Backbone atoms as SQL, in Angstrom:
CREATE TABLE atoms (id INTEGER PRIMARY KEY, chain TEXT, resi INTEGER, resn TEXT, atom TEXT, x REAL, y REAL, z REAL);
INSERT INTO atoms VALUES
  (1, 'A', 1, 'UNK', 'N', 126.106, 94.668, 118.733),
  (2, 'A', 1, 'UNK', 'CA', 125.847, 96.085, 118.717),
  (3, 'A', 1, 'UNK', 'C', 125.299, 96.531, 117.350),
  (4, 'A', 2, 'UNK', 'N', 125.830, 95.951, 116.294),
  (5, 'A', 2, 'UNK', 'CA', 125.373, 96.310, 114.957),
  (6, 'A', 2, 'UNK', 'C', 123.927, 95.884, 114.758),
  (7, 'A', 3, 'UNK', 'N', 123.549, 94.757, 115.360),
  (8, 'A', 3, 'UNK', 'CA', 122.174, 94.283, 115.222),
  (9, 'A', 3, 'UNK', 'C', 121.183, 95.242, 115.877),
  (10, 'A', 4, 'UNK', 'N', 121.583, 95.841, 116.985),
  (11, 'A', 4, 'UNK', 'CA', 120.708, 96.791, 117.677),
  (12, 'A', 4, 'UNK', 'C', 120.538, 98.044, 116.832),
  (13, 'A', 5, 'UNK', 'N', 121.612, 98.502, 116.200),
  (14, 'A', 5, 'UNK', 'CA', 121.524, 99.662, 115.321),
  (15, 'A', 5, 'UNK', 'C', 120.627, 99.351, 114.131),
  (16, 'A', 6, 'UNK', 'N', 120.790, 98.162, 113.545),
  (17, 'A', 6, 'UNK', 'CA', 119.958, 97.756, 112.411),
  (18, 'A', 6, 'UNK', 'C', 118.488, 97.699, 112.817),
  (19, 'A', 7, 'UNK', 'N', 118.224, 97.122, 113.981),
  (20, 'A', 7, 'UNK', 'CA', 116.849, 97.010, 114.455),
  (21, 'A', 7, 'UNK', 'C', 116.231, 98.385, 114.701),
  (22, 'A', 8, 'UNK', 'N', 116.998, 99.292, 115.295),
  (23, 'A', 8, 'UNK', 'CA', 116.487, 100.639, 115.549),
  (24, 'A', 8, 'UNK', 'C', 116.231, 101.392, 114.246),
  (25, 'A', 9, 'UNK', 'N', 117.154, 101.280, 113.296),
  (26, 'A', 9, 'UNK', 'CA', 116.992, 101.972, 112.016),
  (27, 'A', 9, 'UNK', 'C', 115.807, 101.413, 111.242),
  (28, 'A', 10, 'UNK', 'N', 115.656, 100.098, 111.259),
  (29, 'A', 10, 'UNK', 'CA', 114.544, 99.477, 110.552),
  (30, 'A', 10, 'UNK', 'C', 113.211, 99.830, 111.201),
  (31, 'A', 11, 'UNK', 'N', 113.163, 99.813, 112.512),
  (32, 'A', 11, 'UNK', 'CA', 111.937, 100.190, 113.220),
  (33, 'A', 11, 'UNK', 'C', 111.553, 101.640, 112.985),
  (34, 'A', 12, 'UNK', 'N', 112.553, 102.529, 112.990),
  (35, 'A', 12, 'UNK', 'CA', 112.273, 103.942, 112.738),
  (36, 'A', 12, 'UNK', 'C', 111.792, 104.161, 111.309),
  (37, 'A', 13, 'UNK', 'N', 112.414, 103.485, 110.359),
  (38, 'A', 13, 'UNK', 'CA', 111.986, 103.619, 108.961),
  (39, 'A', 13, 'UNK', 'C', 110.583, 103.057, 108.769),
  (40, 'A', 14, 'UNK', 'N', 110.277, 101.956, 109.428),
  (41, 'A', 14, 'UNK', 'CA', 108.939, 101.371, 109.331),
  (42, 'A', 14, 'UNK', 'C', 107.875, 102.276, 109.928),
  (43, 'A', 15, 'UNK', 'N', 108.152, 102.822, 111.096),
  (44, 'A', 15, 'UNK', 'CA', 107.184, 103.719, 111.738),
  (45, 'A', 15, 'UNK', 'C', 106.998, 104.997, 110.924),
  (46, 'A', 16, 'UNK', 'N', 108.090, 105.525, 110.393),
  (47, 'A', 16, 'UNK', 'CA', 108.017, 106.737, 109.575),
  (48, 'A', 16, 'UNK', 'C', 107.223, 106.478, 108.297),
  (49, 'A', 17, 'UNK', 'N', 107.502, 105.378, 107.634),
  (50, 'A', 17, 'UNK', 'CA', 106.795, 105.039, 106.399),
  (51, 'A', 17, 'UNK', 'C', 105.308, 104.840, 106.621),
  (52, 'A', 18, 'UNK', 'N', 104.963, 104.160, 107.696),
  (53, 'A', 18, 'UNK', 'CA', 103.548, 103.922, 108.011),
  (54, 'A', 18, 'UNK', 'C', 102.828, 105.238, 108.294),
  (55, 'A', 19, 'UNK', 'N', 103.396, 106.038, 109.175),
  (56, 'A', 19, 'UNK', 'CA', 102.729, 107.274, 109.588),
  (57, 'A', 19, 'UNK', 'C', 102.591, 108.259, 108.435),
  (58, 'A', 20, 'UNK', 'N', 103.648, 108.421, 107.663),
  (59, 'A', 20, 'UNK', 'CA', 103.594, 109.385, 106.566),
  (60, 'A', 20, 'UNK', 'C', 102.657, 108.938, 105.446),
  (61, 'A', 21, 'UNK', 'N', 102.670, 107.663, 105.103),
  (62, 'A', 21, 'UNK', 'CA', 101.782, 107.213, 104.035),
  (63, 'A', 21, 'UNK', 'C', 100.326, 107.254, 104.474),
  (64, 'A', 22, 'UNK', 'N', 100.052, 106.918, 105.708),
  (65, 'A', 22, 'UNK', 'CA', 98.679, 106.992, 106.223),
  (66, 'A', 22, 'UNK', 'C', 98.173, 108.430, 106.217),
  (67, 'A', 23, 'UNK', 'N', 99.004, 109.347, 106.685),
  (68, 'A', 23, 'UNK', 'CA', 98.627, 110.756, 106.686),
  (69, 'A', 23, 'UNK', 'C', 98.459, 111.325, 105.287),
  (70, 'A', 24, 'UNK', 'N', 99.315, 110.899, 104.367),
  (71, 'A', 24, 'UNK', 'CA', 99.223, 111.371, 102.985),
  (72, 'A', 24, 'UNK', 'C', 97.929, 110.910, 102.327),
  (73, 'A', 25, 'UNK', 'N', 97.552, 109.666, 102.593),
  (74, 'A', 25, 'UNK', 'CA', 96.298, 109.156, 102.020),
  (75, 'A', 25, 'UNK', 'C', 95.111, 109.902, 102.623),
  (76, 'A', 26, 'UNK', 'N', 95.153, 110.136, 103.917),
  (77, 'A', 26, 'UNK', 'CA', 94.023, 110.792, 104.584),
  (78, 'A', 26, 'UNK', 'C', 93.866, 112.254, 104.183),
  (79, 'A', 27, 'UNK', 'N', 94.981, 112.957, 103.926),
  (80, 'A', 27, 'UNK', 'CA', 94.880, 114.392, 103.647),
  (81, 'A', 27, 'UNK', 'C', 94.909, 114.713, 102.169),
  (82, 'A', 28, 'UNK', 'N', 95.844, 114.141, 101.432),
  (83, 'A', 28, 'UNK', 'CA', 96.040, 114.532, 100.044),
  (84, 'A', 28, 'UNK', 'C', 95.286, 113.667, 99.046),
  (85, 'A', 29, 'UNK', 'N', 95.128, 112.402, 99.337),
  (86, 'A', 29, 'UNK', 'CA', 94.529, 111.489, 98.367),
  (87, 'A', 29, 'UNK', 'C', 93.081, 111.140, 98.687),
  (88, 'A', 30, 'UNK', 'N', 92.449, 111.923, 99.514),
  (89, 'A', 30, 'UNK', 'CA', 91.091, 111.550, 99.918),
  (90, 'A', 30, 'UNK', 'C', 90.084, 111.626, 98.785),
  (91, 'A', 31, 'UNK', 'N', 90.347, 112.429, 97.755),
  (92, 'A', 31, 'UNK', 'CA', 89.414, 112.545, 96.640),
  (93, 'A', 31, 'UNK', 'C', 89.892, 111.793, 95.395),
  (94, 'A', 32, 'UNK', 'N', 90.969, 111.039, 95.516),
  (95, 'A', 32, 'UNK', 'CA', 91.519, 110.297, 94.383),
  (96, 'A', 32, 'UNK', 'C', 90.912, 108.899, 94.385),
  (97, 'A', 33, 'UNK', 'N', 90.301, 108.517, 93.273),
  (98, 'A', 33, 'UNK', 'CA', 89.641, 107.216, 93.194),
  (99, 'A', 33, 'UNK', 'C', 90.628, 106.056, 93.187),
  (100, 'A', 34, 'UNK', 'N', 91.826, 106.276, 92.686),
  (101, 'A', 34, 'UNK', 'CA', 92.806, 105.194, 92.584),
  (102, 'A', 34, 'UNK', 'C', 93.241, 104.639, 93.928),
  (103, 'A', 35, 'UNK', 'N', 93.192, 105.442, 94.967),
  (104, 'A', 35, 'UNK', 'CA', 93.623, 104.963, 96.282),
  (105, 'A', 35, 'UNK', 'C', 92.612, 103.989, 96.877),
  (106, 'A', 36, 'UNK', 'N', 91.419, 103.974, 96.374),
  (107, 'A', 36, 'UNK', 'CA', 90.388, 103.063, 96.883),
  (108, 'A', 36, 'UNK', 'C', 90.395, 101.696, 96.200),
  (109, 'A', 37, 'UNK', 'N', 91.264, 101.517, 95.224),
  (110, 'A', 37, 'UNK', 'CA', 91.392, 100.214, 94.556),
  (111, 'A', 37, 'UNK', 'C', 92.037, 99.218, 95.510),
  (112, 'A', 38, 'UNK', 'N', 91.686, 97.939, 95.417),
  (113, 'A', 38, 'UNK', 'CA', 92.235, 96.958, 96.360),
  (114, 'A', 38, 'UNK', 'C', 93.735, 96.706, 96.196),
  (115, 'A', 39, 'UNK', 'N', 94.298, 97.046, 95.057),
  (116, 'A', 39, 'UNK', 'CA', 95.715, 96.793, 94.842),
  (117, 'A', 39, 'UNK', 'C', 96.585, 98.022, 95.130),
  (118, 'A', 40, 'UNK', 'N', 96.021, 99.139, 95.527),
  (119, 'A', 40, 'UNK', 'CA', 96.780, 100.362, 95.785),
  (120, 'A', 40, 'UNK', 'C', 97.843, 100.185, 96.876),
  (121, 'A', 41, 'UNK', 'N', 97.556, 99.514, 98.006),
  (122, 'A', 41, 'UNK', 'CA', 98.614, 99.335, 99.006),
  (123, 'A', 41, 'UNK', 'C', 99.782, 98.495, 98.493),
  (124, 'A', 42, 'UNK', 'N', 99.500, 97.518, 97.637),
  (125, 'A', 42, 'UNK', 'CA', 100.573, 96.681, 97.104),
  (126, 'A', 42, 'UNK', 'C', 101.474, 97.477, 96.167),
  (127, 'A', 43, 'UNK', 'N', 100.873, 98.320, 95.359),
  (128, 'A', 43, 'UNK', 'CA', 101.659, 99.154, 94.453),
  (129, 'A', 43, 'UNK', 'C', 102.502, 100.147, 95.248),
  (130, 'A', 44, 'UNK', 'N', 101.895, 100.800, 96.240),
  (131, 'A', 44, 'UNK', 'CA', 102.630, 101.766, 97.049),
  (132, 'A', 44, 'UNK', 'C', 103.773, 101.096, 97.809),
  (133, 'A', 45, 'UNK', 'N', 103.529, 99.924, 98.359),
  (134, 'A', 45, 'UNK', 'CA', 104.575, 99.209, 99.073),
  (135, 'A', 45, 'UNK', 'C', 105.693, 98.761, 98.160),
  (136, 'A', 46, 'UNK', 'N', 105.352, 98.297, 96.964),
  (137, 'A', 46, 'UNK', 'CA', 106.376, 97.882, 96.006),
  (138, 'A', 46, 'UNK', 'C', 107.239, 99.038, 95.541),
  (139, 'A', 47, 'UNK', 'N', 106.609, 100.171, 95.283),
  (140, 'A', 47, 'UNK', 'CA', 107.369, 101.352, 94.861),
  (141, 'A', 47, 'UNK', 'C', 108.268, 101.838, 95.994),
  (142, 'A', 48, 'UNK', 'N', 107.772, 101.821, 97.222),
  (143, 'A', 48, 'UNK', 'CA', 108.583, 102.252, 98.360),
  (144, 'A', 48, 'UNK', 'C', 109.770, 101.314, 98.581),
  (145, 'A', 49, 'UNK', 'N', 109.546, 100.016, 98.454),
  (146, 'A', 49, 'UNK', 'CA', 110.646, 99.062, 98.609),
  (147, 'A', 49, 'UNK', 'C', 111.665, 99.226, 97.488),
  (148, 'A', 50, 'UNK', 'N', 111.191, 99.479, 96.271),
  (149, 'A', 50, 'UNK', 'CA', 112.111, 99.691, 95.152),
  (150, 'A', 50, 'UNK', 'C', 112.904, 100.985, 95.328),
  (151, 'A', 51, 'UNK', 'N', 112.284, 102.000, 95.904),
  (152, 'A', 51, 'UNK', 'CA', 112.996, 103.259, 96.146),
  (153, 'A', 51, 'UNK', 'C', 114.009, 103.115, 97.278),
  (154, 'A', 52, 'UNK', 'N', 113.734, 102.252, 98.242),
  (155, 'A', 52, 'UNK', 'CA', 114.651, 102.060, 99.361),
  (156, 'A', 52, 'UNK', 'C', 115.771, 101.077, 99.035),
  (157, 'A', 53, 'UNK', 'N', 115.633, 100.321, 97.969),
  (158, 'A', 53, 'UNK', 'CA', 116.645, 99.319, 97.618),
  (159, 'A', 53, 'UNK', 'C', 118.016, 99.920, 97.329),
  (160, 'A', 54, 'UNK', 'N', 118.140, 101.040, 96.603),
  (161, 'A', 54, 'UNK', 'CA', 119.480, 101.607, 96.416),
  (162, 'A', 54, 'UNK', 'C', 120.132, 102.067, 97.714),
  (163, 'A', 55, 'UNK', 'N', 119.327, 102.562, 98.634),
  (164, 'A', 55, 'UNK', 'CA', 119.869, 102.963, 99.936),
  (165, 'A', 55, 'UNK', 'C', 120.366, 101.738, 100.689),
  (166, 'A', 56, 'UNK', 'N', 119.625, 100.658, 100.599),
  (167, 'A', 56, 'UNK', 'CA', 120.037, 99.416, 101.252),
  (168, 'A', 56, 'UNK', 'C', 121.313, 98.871, 100.623),
  (169, 'A', 57, 'UNK', 'N', 121.512, 99.123, 99.361),
  (170, 'A', 57, 'UNK', 'CA', 122.706, 98.655, 98.681),
  (171, 'A', 57, 'UNK', 'C', 123.922, 99.493, 99.060),
  (172, 'A', 58, 'UNK', 'N', 123.721, 100.807, 99.273),
  (173, 'A', 58, 'UNK', 'CA', 124.842, 101.696, 99.570),
  (174, 'A', 58, 'UNK', 'C', 125.279, 101.658, 101.031),
  (175, 'A', 59, 'UNK', 'N', 124.357, 101.524, 101.948),
  (176, 'A', 59, 'UNK', 'CA', 124.697, 101.561, 103.372),
  (177, 'A', 59, 'UNK', 'C', 124.861, 100.144, 103.912),
  (178, 'A', 60, 'UNK', 'N', 125.966, 99.871, 104.569),
  (179, 'A', 60, 'UNK', 'CA', 126.192, 98.497, 105.042),
  (180, 'A', 60, 'UNK', 'C', 125.291, 98.088, 106.207),
  (181, 'A', 61, 'UNK', 'N', 124.848, 99.033, 107.013),
  (182, 'A', 61, 'UNK', 'CA', 124.013, 98.690, 108.172),
  (183, 'A', 61, 'UNK', 'C', 122.594, 98.362, 107.723),
  (184, 'A', 62, 'UNK', 'N', 122.122, 99.084, 106.728),
  (185, 'A', 62, 'UNK', 'CA', 120.761, 98.880, 106.231),
  (186, 'A', 62, 'UNK', 'C', 120.812, 97.779, 105.185),
  (187, 'A', 63, 'UNK', 'N', 120.031, 96.744, 105.369),
  (188, 'A', 63, 'UNK', 'CA', 120.044, 95.627, 104.438),
  (189, 'A', 63, 'UNK', 'C', 118.800, 95.562, 103.590),
  (190, 'A', 64, 'UNK', 'N', 118.721, 94.510, 102.831),
  (191, 'A', 64, 'UNK', 'CA', 117.570, 94.304, 101.952),
  (192, 'A', 64, 'UNK', 'C', 116.292, 94.105, 102.756),
  (193, 'A', 65, 'UNK', 'N', 116.411, 93.456, 103.896),
  (194, 'A', 65, 'UNK', 'CA', 115.232, 93.250, 104.746),
  (195, 'A', 65, 'UNK', 'C', 114.656, 94.579, 105.217),
  (196, 'A', 66, 'UNK', 'N', 115.507, 95.566, 105.445),
  (197, 'A', 66, 'UNK', 'CA', 115.018, 96.886, 105.845),
  (198, 'A', 66, 'UNK', 'C', 114.189, 97.526, 104.747),
  (199, 'A', 67, 'UNK', 'N', 114.622, 97.377, 103.510),
  (200, 'A', 67, 'UNK', 'CA', 113.857, 97.930, 102.390),
  (201, 'A', 67, 'UNK', 'C', 112.511, 97.232, 102.259),
  (202, 'A', 68, 'UNK', 'N', 112.493, 95.931, 102.461),
  (203, 'A', 68, 'UNK', 'CA', 111.235, 95.181, 102.371),
  (204, 'A', 68, 'UNK', 'C', 110.295, 95.568, 103.513),
  (205, 'A', 69, 'UNK', 'N', 110.829, 95.713, 104.706),
  (206, 'A', 69, 'UNK', 'CA', 110.007, 96.117, 105.851),
  (207, 'A', 69, 'UNK', 'C', 109.473, 97.529, 105.657),
  (208, 'A', 70, 'UNK', 'N', 110.300, 98.418, 105.105),
  (209, 'A', 70, 'UNK', 'CA', 109.840, 99.773, 104.812),
  (210, 'A', 70, 'UNK', 'C', 108.702, 99.749, 103.792),
  (211, 'A', 71, 'UNK', 'N', 108.839, 98.964, 102.749),
  (212, 'A', 71, 'UNK', 'CA', 107.786, 98.850, 101.750),
  (213, 'A', 71, 'UNK', 'C', 106.504, 98.289, 102.329),
  (214, 'A', 72, 'UNK', 'N', 106.636, 97.282, 103.191),
  (215, 'A', 72, 'UNK', 'CA', 105.450, 96.699, 103.829),
  (216, 'A', 72, 'UNK', 'C', 104.761, 97.705, 104.744),
  (217, 'A', 73, 'UNK', 'N', 105.544, 98.523, 105.441),
  (218, 'A', 73, 'UNK', 'CA', 104.930, 99.507, 106.332),
  (219, 'A', 73, 'UNK', 'C', 104.231, 100.608, 105.546),
  (220, 'A', 74, 'UNK', 'N', 104.795, 100.987, 104.406),
  (221, 'A', 74, 'UNK', 'CA', 104.119, 101.982, 103.559),
  (222, 'A', 74, 'UNK', 'C', 102.806, 101.406, 103.018),
  (223, 'A', 75, 'UNK', 'N', 102.833, 100.164, 102.578),
  (224, 'A', 75, 'UNK', 'CA', 101.603, 99.527, 102.113),
  (225, 'A', 75, 'UNK', 'C', 100.560, 99.428, 103.210),
  (226, 'A', 76, 'UNK', 'N', 100.994, 99.099, 104.419),
  (227, 'A', 76, 'UNK', 'CA', 100.058, 99.033, 105.545),
  (228, 'A', 76, 'UNK', 'C', 99.500, 100.407, 105.878),
  (229, 'A', 77, 'UNK', 'N', 100.321, 101.449, 105.750),
  (230, 'A', 77, 'UNK', 'CA', 99.845, 102.808, 105.995),
  (231, 'A', 77, 'UNK', 'C', 98.811, 103.246, 104.976),
  (232, 'A', 78, 'UNK', 'N', 99.028, 102.885, 103.726),
  (233, 'A', 78, 'UNK', 'CA', 98.054, 103.207, 102.673),
  (234, 'A', 78, 'UNK', 'C', 96.743, 102.470, 102.938),
  (235, 'A', 79, 'UNK', 'N', 96.847, 101.203, 103.303),
  (236, 'A', 79, 'UNK', 'CA', 95.631, 100.430, 103.590),
  (237, 'A', 79, 'UNK', 'C', 94.887, 101.002, 104.788),
  (238, 'A', 80, 'UNK', 'N', 95.618, 101.429, 105.814),
  (239, 'A', 80, 'UNK', 'CA', 94.983, 101.989, 106.999),
  (240, 'A', 80, 'UNK', 'C', 94.316, 103.333, 106.695),
  (241, 'A', 81, 'UNK', 'N', 95.003, 104.172, 105.932),
  (242, 'A', 81, 'UNK', 'CA', 94.414, 105.456, 105.557),
  (243, 'A', 81, 'UNK', 'C', 93.187, 105.282, 104.692),
  (244, 'A', 82, 'UNK', 'N', 93.230, 104.326, 103.778),
  (245, 'A', 82, 'UNK', 'CA', 92.072, 104.058, 102.917),
  (246, 'A', 82, 'UNK', 'C', 90.901, 103.529, 103.738),
  (247, 'A', 83, 'UNK', 'N', 91.191, 102.668, 104.693),
  (248, 'A', 83, 'UNK', 'CA', 90.136, 102.117, 105.540),
  (249, 'A', 83, 'UNK', 'C', 89.477, 103.221, 106.356),
  (250, 'A', 84, 'UNK', 'N', 90.281, 104.152, 106.842),
  (251, 'A', 84, 'UNK', 'CA', 89.712, 105.260, 107.609),
  (252, 'A', 84, 'UNK', 'C', 88.850, 106.149, 106.722),
  (253, 'A', 85, 'UNK', 'N', 89.278, 106.360, 105.481),
  (254, 'A', 85, 'UNK', 'CA', 88.460, 107.148, 104.552),
  (255, 'A', 85, 'UNK', 'C', 87.142, 106.457, 104.251),
  (256, 'A', 86, 'UNK', 'N', 87.188, 105.128, 104.095),
  (257, 'A', 86, 'UNK', 'CA', 85.972, 104.365, 103.795),
  (258, 'A', 86, 'UNK', 'C', 84.993, 104.380, 104.962),
  (259, 'A', 87, 'UNK', 'N', 85.514, 104.523, 106.180),
  (260, 'A', 87, 'UNK', 'CA', 84.656, 104.553, 107.356),
  (261, 'A', 87, 'UNK', 'C', 84.108, 105.953, 107.633),
  (262, 'A', 88, 'UNK', 'N', 84.537, 106.937, 106.846),
  (263, 'A', 88, 'UNK', 'CA', 83.998, 108.281, 106.999),
  (264, 'A', 88, 'UNK', 'C', 84.867, 109.212, 107.794),
  (265, 'A', 89, 'UNK', 'N', 86.049, 108.807, 108.182),
  (266, 'A', 89, 'UNK', 'CA', 86.954, 109.686, 108.921),
  (267, 'A', 89, 'UNK', 'C', 87.615, 110.677, 108.004),
  (268, 'A', 90, 'UNK', 'N', 88.073, 111.782, 108.588),
  (269, 'A', 90, 'UNK', 'CA', 88.759, 112.773, 107.762),
  (270, 'A', 90, 'UNK', 'C', 90.152, 113.033, 108.226);
């Protein structure tokens, strides 16, 4: 039962991180040159994972893997938003 809760929490955090970071890049960072650098998704994902690490340490259900998955989803969202900007989408 605990594994199902962990899986649901991790999936929700991953989907939330992806959607919010993609939307933020598309709306707020569209004129920022730094988001178009090839290492921007890695930096965003690392910062997100580092920010989620204390939460993973405090809550017993959320583990270190959840923080890493959250960071990876934020990085993927940044990359997706940047790709859409490069293709001319708004």
